[in-house]
mmCIF file of the C-alpha atoms, coordinates in Angstrom:
data_MODEL
# 
_entry.id   MODEL 
# 
loop_
_atom_site.group_PDB 
_atom_site.id 
_atom_site.type_symbol 
_atom_site.label_atom_id 
_atom_site.label_alt_id 
_atom_site.label_comp_id 
_atom_site.label_asym_id 
_atom_site.label_entity_id 
_atom_site.label_seq_id 
_atom_site.pdbx_PDB_ins_code 
_atom_site.Cartn_x 
_atom_site.Cartn_y 
_atom_site.Cartn_z 
_atom_site.occupancy 
_atom_site.B_iso_or_equiv 
_atom_site.pdbx_formal_charge 
_atom_site.auth_seq_id 
_atom_site.auth_comp_id 
_atom_site.auth_asym_id 
_atom_site.auth_atom_id 
_atom_site.pdbx_PDB_model_num 
ATOM 1   C CA . UNK A 1 1   ? 0.081   0.028  -0.110  1.00 0.00 ? 1   UNK A CA 1 
ATOM 2   C CA . UNK A 1 2   ? 2.691   2.360  0.931   1.00 0.00 ? 2   UNK A CA 1 
ATOM 3   C CA . UNK A 1 3   ? 4.267   1.776  -2.466  1.00 0.00 ? 3   UNK A CA 1 
ATOM 4   C CA . UNK A 1 4   ? 1.113   2.635  -4.247  1.00 0.00 ? 4   UNK A CA 1 
ATOM 5   C CA . UNK A 1 5   ? 0.881   5.867  -2.480  1.00 0.00 ? 5   UNK A CA 1 
ATOM 6   C CA . UNK A 1 6   ? 4.362   7.081  -3.222  1.00 0.00 ? 6   UNK A CA 1 
ATOM 7   C CA . UNK A 1 7   ? 4.433   5.919  -6.971  1.00 0.00 ? 7   UNK A CA 1 
ATOM 8   C CA . UNK A 1 8   ? 6.214   8.500  -8.987  1.00 0.00 ? 8   UNK A CA 1 
ATOM 9   C CA . UNK A 1 9   ? 3.543   8.010  -12.070 1.00 0.00 ? 9   UNK A CA 1 
ATOM 10  C CA . UNK A 1 10  ? 1.046   9.491  -9.981  1.00 0.00 ? 10  UNK A CA 1 
ATOM 11  C CA . UNK A 1 11  ? 0.654   13.211 -9.458  1.00 0.00 ? 11  UNK A CA 1 
ATOM 12  C CA . UNK A 1 12  ? 0.810   14.436 -5.673  1.00 0.00 ? 12  UNK A CA 1 
ATOM 13  C CA . UNK A 1 13  ? -3.105  15.397 -5.827  1.00 0.00 ? 13  UNK A CA 1 
ATOM 14  C CA . UNK A 1 14  ? -4.195  11.965 -6.347  1.00 0.00 ? 14  UNK A CA 1 
ATOM 15  C CA . UNK A 1 15  ? -2.712  10.521 -3.113  1.00 0.00 ? 15  UNK A CA 1 
ATOM 16  C CA . UNK A 1 16  ? -5.033  9.368  -1.086  1.00 0.00 ? 16  UNK A CA 1 
ATOM 17  C CA . UNK A 1 17  ? -4.873  8.606  2.564   1.00 0.00 ? 17  UNK A CA 1 
ATOM 18  C CA . UNK A 1 18  ? -7.172  5.666  3.840   1.00 0.00 ? 18  UNK A CA 1 
ATOM 19  C CA . UNK A 1 19  ? -8.163  5.308  7.572   1.00 0.00 ? 19  UNK A CA 1 
ATOM 20  C CA . UNK A 1 20  ? -11.383 3.412  7.562   1.00 0.00 ? 20  UNK A CA 1 
ATOM 21  C CA . UNK A 1 21  ? -13.928 1.752  5.206   1.00 0.00 ? 21  UNK A CA 1 
ATOM 22  C CA . UNK A 1 22  ? -16.124 4.656  5.764   1.00 0.00 ? 22  UNK A CA 1 
ATOM 23  C CA . UNK A 1 23  ? -13.153 6.864  4.653   1.00 0.00 ? 23  UNK A CA 1 
ATOM 24  C CA . UNK A 1 24  ? -12.781 4.932  1.573   1.00 0.00 ? 24  UNK A CA 1 
ATOM 25  C CA . UNK A 1 25  ? -16.121 4.875  0.745   1.00 0.00 ? 25  UNK A CA 1 
ATOM 26  C CA . UNK A 1 26  ? -16.524 8.645  0.923   1.00 0.00 ? 26  UNK A CA 1 
ATOM 27  C CA . UNK A 1 27  ? -13.343 9.379  -1.019  1.00 0.00 ? 27  UNK A CA 1 
ATOM 28  C CA . UNK A 1 28  ? -14.736 6.966  -3.771  1.00 0.00 ? 28  UNK A CA 1 
ATOM 29  C CA . UNK A 1 29  ? -17.734 8.975  -3.898  1.00 0.00 ? 29  UNK A CA 1 
ATOM 30  C CA . UNK A 1 30  ? -16.075 12.075 -3.921  1.00 0.00 ? 30  UNK A CA 1 
ATOM 31  C CA . UNK A 1 31  ? -13.702 10.951 -6.684  1.00 0.00 ? 31  UNK A CA 1 
ATOM 32  C CA . UNK A 1 32  ? -16.926 9.913  -8.902  1.00 0.00 ? 32  UNK A CA 1 
ATOM 33  C CA . UNK A 1 33  ? -18.418 13.178 -8.429  1.00 0.00 ? 33  UNK A CA 1 
ATOM 34  C CA . UNK A 1 34  ? -15.324 14.851 -9.717  1.00 0.00 ? 34  UNK A CA 1 
ATOM 35  C CA . UNK A 1 35  ? -15.062 12.439 -12.540 1.00 0.00 ? 35  UNK A CA 1 
ATOM 36  C CA . UNK A 1 36  ? -18.712 13.535 -13.429 1.00 0.00 ? 36  UNK A CA 1 
ATOM 37  C CA . UNK A 1 37  ? -17.808 17.206 -13.049 1.00 0.00 ? 37  UNK A CA 1 
ATOM 38  C CA . UNK A 1 38  ? -15.116 16.693 -15.257 1.00 0.00 ? 38  UNK A CA 1 
ATOM 39  C CA . UNK A 1 39  ? -17.107 14.739 -17.867 1.00 0.00 ? 39  UNK A CA 1 
ATOM 40  C CA . UNK A 1 40  ? -19.610 17.367 -18.110 1.00 0.00 ? 40  UNK A CA 1 
ATOM 41  C CA . UNK A 1 41  ? -17.093 20.204 -18.616 1.00 0.00 ? 41  UNK A CA 1 
ATOM 42  C CA . UNK A 1 42  ? -15.812 18.426 -21.454 1.00 0.00 ? 42  UNK A CA 1 
ATOM 43  C CA . UNK A 1 43  ? -18.965 17.773 -22.814 1.00 0.00 ? 43  UNK A CA 1 
ATOM 44  C CA . UNK A 1 44  ? -19.924 21.285 -22.575 1.00 0.00 ? 44  UNK A CA 1 
ATOM 45  C CA . UNK A 1 45  ? -16.409 22.246 -23.991 1.00 0.00 ? 45  UNK A CA 1 
ATOM 46  C CA . UNK A 1 46  ? -17.108 20.199 -27.175 1.00 0.00 ? 46  UNK A CA 1 
ATOM 47  C CA . UNK A 1 47  ? -20.498 21.529 -27.703 1.00 0.00 ? 47  UNK A CA 1 
ATOM 48  C CA . UNK A 1 48  ? -18.947 25.161 -27.781 1.00 0.00 ? 48  UNK A CA 1 
ATOM 49  C CA . UNK A 1 49  ? -16.287 24.310 -30.239 1.00 0.00 ? 49  UNK A CA 1 
ATOM 50  C CA . UNK A 1 50  ? -18.640 25.195 -32.939 1.00 0.00 ? 50  UNK A CA 1 
ATOM 51  C CA . UNK A 1 51  ? -18.101 28.824 -32.089 1.00 0.00 ? 51  UNK A CA 1 
ATOM 52  C CA . UNK A 1 52  ? -14.636 28.779 -32.794 1.00 0.00 ? 52  UNK A CA 1 
ATOM 53  C CA . UNK A 1 53  ? -14.686 30.211 -36.245 1.00 0.00 ? 53  UNK A CA 1 
ATOM 54  C CA . UNK A 1 54  ? -16.645 33.341 -34.784 1.00 0.00 ? 54  UNK A CA 1 
ATOM 55  C CA . UNK A 1 55  ? -15.222 36.745 -33.798 1.00 0.00 ? 55  UNK A CA 1 
ATOM 56  C CA . UNK A 1 56  ? -15.131 37.489 -30.417 1.00 0.00 ? 56  UNK A CA 1 
ATOM 57  C CA . UNK A 1 57  ? -15.487 41.210 -30.790 1.00 0.00 ? 57  UNK A CA 1 
ATOM 58  C CA . UNK A 1 58  ? -18.884 41.041 -32.476 1.00 0.00 ? 58  UNK A CA 1 
ATOM 59  C CA . UNK A 1 59  ? -21.915 40.316 -30.593 1.00 0.00 ? 59  UNK A CA 1 
ATOM 60  C CA . UNK A 1 60  ? -24.338 40.237 -33.621 1.00 0.00 ? 60  UNK A CA 1 
ATOM 61  C CA . UNK A 1 61  ? -27.843 39.022 -32.562 1.00 0.00 ? 61  UNK A CA 1 
ATOM 62  C CA . UNK A 1 62  ? -28.964 36.526 -35.368 1.00 0.00 ? 62  UNK A CA 1 
ATOM 63  C CA . UNK A 1 63  ? -32.266 35.753 -33.713 1.00 0.00 ? 63  UNK A CA 1 
ATOM 64  C CA . UNK A 1 64  ? -35.535 36.930 -35.427 1.00 0.00 ? 64  UNK A CA 1 
ATOM 65  C CA . UNK A 1 65  ? -38.615 37.497 -33.913 1.00 0.00 ? 65  UNK A CA 1 
ATOM 66  C CA . UNK A 1 66  ? -41.684 37.163 -35.930 1.00 0.00 ? 66  UNK A CA 1 
ATOM 67  C CA . UNK A 1 67  ? -44.064 39.874 -35.533 1.00 0.00 ? 67  UNK A CA 1 
ATOM 68  C CA . UNK A 1 68  ? -47.558 39.274 -36.281 1.00 0.00 ? 68  UNK A CA 1 
ATOM 69  C CA . UNK A 1 69  ? -49.114 42.393 -38.198 1.00 0.00 ? 69  UNK A CA 1 
ATOM 70  C CA . UNK A 1 70  ? -52.542 40.764 -38.808 1.00 0.00 ? 70  UNK A CA 1 
ATOM 71  C CA . UNK A 1 71  ? -55.140 42.162 -36.669 1.00 0.00 ? 71  UNK A CA 1 
ATOM 72  C CA . UNK A 1 72  ? -56.948 39.621 -34.518 1.00 0.00 ? 72  UNK A CA 1 
ATOM 73  C CA . UNK A 1 73  ? -60.688 38.850 -35.370 1.00 0.00 ? 73  UNK A CA 1 
ATOM 74  C CA . UNK A 1 74  ? -62.985 40.845 -33.719 1.00 0.00 ? 74  UNK A CA 1 
ATOM 75  C CA . UNK A 1 75  ? -64.750 39.569 -30.598 1.00 0.00 ? 75  UNK A CA 1 
ATOM 76  C CA . UNK A 1 76  ? -68.249 38.501 -32.165 1.00 0.00 ? 76  UNK A CA 1 
ATOM 77  C CA . UNK A 1 77  ? -71.169 39.681 -29.699 1.00 0.00 ? 77  UNK A CA 1 
ATOM 78  C CA . UNK A 1 78  ? -74.669 38.724 -30.661 1.00 0.00 ? 78  UNK A CA 1 
ATOM 79  C CA . UNK A 1 79  ? -77.475 41.337 -31.063 1.00 0.00 ? 79  UNK A CA 1 
ATOM 80  C CA . UNK A 1 80  ? -80.253 41.344 -28.199 1.00 0.00 ? 80  UNK A CA 1 
ATOM 81  C CA . UNK A 1 81  ? -82.752 39.791 -29.874 1.00 0.00 ? 81  UNK A CA 1 
ATOM 82  C CA . UNK A 1 82  ? -80.725 36.646 -30.833 1.00 0.00 ? 82  UNK A CA 1 
ATOM 83  C CA . UNK A 1 83  ? -79.182 36.640 -27.331 1.00 0.00 ? 83  UNK A CA 1 
ATOM 84  C CA . UNK A 1 84  ? -82.954 36.769 -25.909 1.00 0.00 ? 84  UNK A CA 1 
ATOM 85  C CA . UNK A 1 85  ? -83.561 33.723 -28.026 1.00 0.00 ? 85  UNK A CA 1 
ATOM 86  C CA . UNK A 1 86  ? -80.872 31.762 -26.938 1.00 0.00 ? 86  UNK A CA 1 
ATOM 87  C CA . UNK A 1 87  ? -80.614 32.943 -23.397 1.00 0.00 ? 87  UNK A CA 1 
ATOM 88  C CA . UNK A 1 88  ? -84.296 31.713 -22.930 1.00 0.00 ? 88  UNK A CA 1 
ATOM 89  C CA . UNK A 1 89  ? -83.533 28.413 -24.717 1.00 0.00 ? 89  UNK A CA 1 
ATOM 90  C CA . UNK A 1 90  ? -80.865 27.986 -22.538 1.00 0.00 ? 90  UNK A CA 1 
ATOM 91  C CA . UNK A 1 91  ? -82.348 28.553 -19.468 1.00 0.00 ? 91  UNK A CA 1 
ATOM 92  C CA . UNK A 1 92  ? -85.658 26.659 -20.045 1.00 0.00 ? 92  UNK A CA 1 
ATOM 93  C CA . UNK A 1 93  ? -84.494 23.535 -18.454 1.00 0.00 ? 93  UNK A CA 1 
ATOM 94  C CA . UNK A 1 94  ? -83.381 25.422 -15.128 1.00 0.00 ? 94  UNK A CA 1 
ATOM 95  C CA . UNK A 1 95  ? -86.555 26.218 -13.064 1.00 0.00 ? 95  UNK A CA 1 
ATOM 96  C CA . UNK A 1 96  ? -85.720 29.007 -10.757 1.00 0.00 ? 96  UNK A CA 1 
ATOM 97  C CA . UNK A 1 97  ? -83.206 30.734 -13.252 1.00 0.00 ? 97  UNK A CA 1 
ATOM 98  C CA . UNK A 1 98  ? -84.105 33.929 -14.502 1.00 0.00 ? 98  UNK A CA 1 
ATOM 99  C CA . UNK A 1 99  ? -82.259 35.873 -17.226 1.00 0.00 ? 99  UNK A CA 1 
ATOM 100 C CA . UNK A 1 100 ? -82.411 39.139 -18.695 1.00 0.00 ? 100 UNK A CA 1 
ATOM 101 C CA . UNK A 1 101 ? -80.556 40.712 -21.649 1.00 0.00 ? 101 UNK A CA 1 
ATOM 102 C CA . UNK A 1 102 ? -79.682 44.541 -21.999 1.00 0.00 ? 102 UNK A CA 1 
ATOM 103 C CA . UNK A 1 103 ? -77.171 46.015 -24.645 1.00 0.00 ? 103 UNK A CA 1 
ATOM 104 C CA . UNK A 1 104 ? -75.178 42.446 -25.028 1.00 0.00 ? 104 UNK A CA 1 
ATOM 105 C CA . UNK A 1 105 ? -75.124 41.707 -21.422 1.00 0.00 ? 105 UNK A CA 1 
ATOM 106 C CA . UNK A 1 106 ? -77.050 38.644 -19.737 1.00 0.00 ? 106 UNK A CA 1 
ATOM 107 C CA . UNK A 1 107 ? -77.829 38.970 -16.291 1.00 0.00 ? 107 UNK A CA 1 
ATOM 108 C CA . UNK A 1 108 ? -78.818 35.772 -14.452 1.00 0.00 ? 108 UNK A CA 1 
ATOM 109 C CA . UNK A 1 109 ? -81.061 35.426 -11.263 1.00 0.00 ? 109 UNK A CA 1 
ATOM 110 C CA . UNK A 1 110 ? -82.799 33.038 -8.916  1.00 0.00 ? 110 UNK A CA 1 
ATOM 111 C CA . UNK A 1 111 ? -81.376 29.775 -7.558  1.00 0.00 ? 111 UNK A CA 1 
ATOM 112 C CA . UNK A 1 112 ? -79.600 26.757 -8.702  1.00 0.00 ? 112 UNK A CA 1 
ATOM 113 C CA . UNK A 1 113 ? -77.816 23.692 -7.790  1.00 0.00 ? 113 UNK A CA 1 
ATOM 114 C CA . UNK A 1 114 ? -74.008 23.631 -7.864  1.00 0.00 ? 114 UNK A CA 1 
ATOM 115 C CA . UNK A 1 115 ? -73.778 20.575 -9.782  1.00 0.00 ? 115 UNK A CA 1 
ATOM 116 C CA . UNK A 1 116 ? -75.701 22.473 -12.734 1.00 0.00 ? 116 UNK A CA 1 
ATOM 117 C CA . UNK A 1 117 ? -74.313 25.848 -12.859 1.00 0.00 ? 117 UNK A CA 1 
ATOM 118 C CA . UNK A 1 118 ? -71.179 24.712 -15.080 1.00 0.00 ? 118 UNK A CA 1 
ATOM 119 C CA . UNK A 1 119 ? -73.602 23.459 -17.698 1.00 0.00 ? 119 UNK A CA 1 
ATOM 120 C CA . UNK A 1 120 ? -75.871 26.550 -17.569 1.00 0.00 ? 120 UNK A CA 1 
ATOM 121 C CA . UNK A 1 121 ? -73.034 28.924 -17.858 1.00 0.00 ? 121 UNK A CA 1 
ATOM 122 C CA . UNK A 1 122 ? -71.450 26.826 -20.767 1.00 0.00 ? 122 UNK A CA 1 
ATOM 123 C CA . UNK A 1 123 ? -74.708 27.254 -22.664 1.00 0.00 ? 123 UNK A CA 1 
ATOM 124 C CA . UNK A 1 124 ? -75.053 30.822 -21.750 1.00 0.00 ? 124 UNK A CA 1 
ATOM 125 C CA . UNK A 1 125 ? -71.406 31.607 -23.262 1.00 0.00 ? 125 UNK A CA 1 
ATOM 126 C CA . UNK A 1 126 ? -72.415 29.777 -26.358 1.00 0.00 ? 126 UNK A CA 1 
ATOM 127 C CA . UNK A 1 127 ? -74.758 32.453 -27.092 1.00 0.00 ? 127 UNK A CA 1 
ATOM 128 C CA . UNK A 1 128 ? -71.764 34.974 -27.373 1.00 0.00 ? 128 UNK A CA 1 
ATOM 129 C CA . UNK A 1 129 ? -73.066 37.668 -25.068 1.00 0.00 ? 129 UNK A CA 1 
ATOM 130 C CA . UNK A 1 130 ? -70.630 40.709 -24.066 1.00 0.00 ? 130 UNK A CA 1 
ATOM 131 C CA . UNK A 1 131 ? -70.589 39.930 -20.282 1.00 0.00 ? 131 UNK A CA 1 
ATOM 132 C CA . UNK A 1 132 ? -72.423 37.468 -18.010 1.00 0.00 ? 132 UNK A CA 1 
ATOM 133 C CA . UNK A 1 133 ? -73.726 38.899 -14.740 1.00 0.00 ? 133 UNK A CA 1 
ATOM 134 C CA . UNK A 1 134 ? -74.158 35.851 -12.367 1.00 0.00 ? 134 UNK A CA 1 
ATOM 135 C CA . UNK A 1 135 ? -76.328 37.032 -9.772  1.00 0.00 ? 135 UNK A CA 1 
ATOM 136 C CA . UNK A 1 136 ? -77.362 33.374 -9.110  1.00 0.00 ? 136 UNK A CA 1 
ATOM 137 C CA . UNK A 1 137 ? -77.878 31.901 -5.249  1.00 0.00 ? 137 UNK A CA 1 
ATOM 138 C CA . UNK A 1 138 ? -75.977 28.564 -5.262  1.00 0.00 ? 138 UNK A CA 1 
ATOM 139 C CA . UNK A 1 139 ? -77.964 25.789 -3.229  1.00 0.00 ? 139 UNK A CA 1 
ATOM 140 C CA . UNK A 1 140 ? -75.934 22.593 -2.179  1.00 0.00 ? 140 UNK A CA 1 
# 
């Protein structure tokens, strides 16, 4: 063991003093981490070698950002008469729910069970109102 530790082939930093098995396992794990770190640095270094031909002084941004110059589609708001008919159809299966339409806004009043509310809101939103004012009382 002494001859291995004083071998002229090994650099001074690689000489390891072992005092116990626990110490040996700790130092082996430490060496593994060091090797993984070296491998990561080597891998990263080879990936950066593609930049060798570029000038270090030029910091030219080669990324392009696509700017969408088209205007988004306008939001479709149904007229009050159409809204009135579709809202009436949507609420006919919900006794206790009243709906009124004014300037594209639908106002819901009354009582509804919690499990039925999402379905009602979905059918109201399908009629494309400007806004839905939910003044419903939720029943358990």
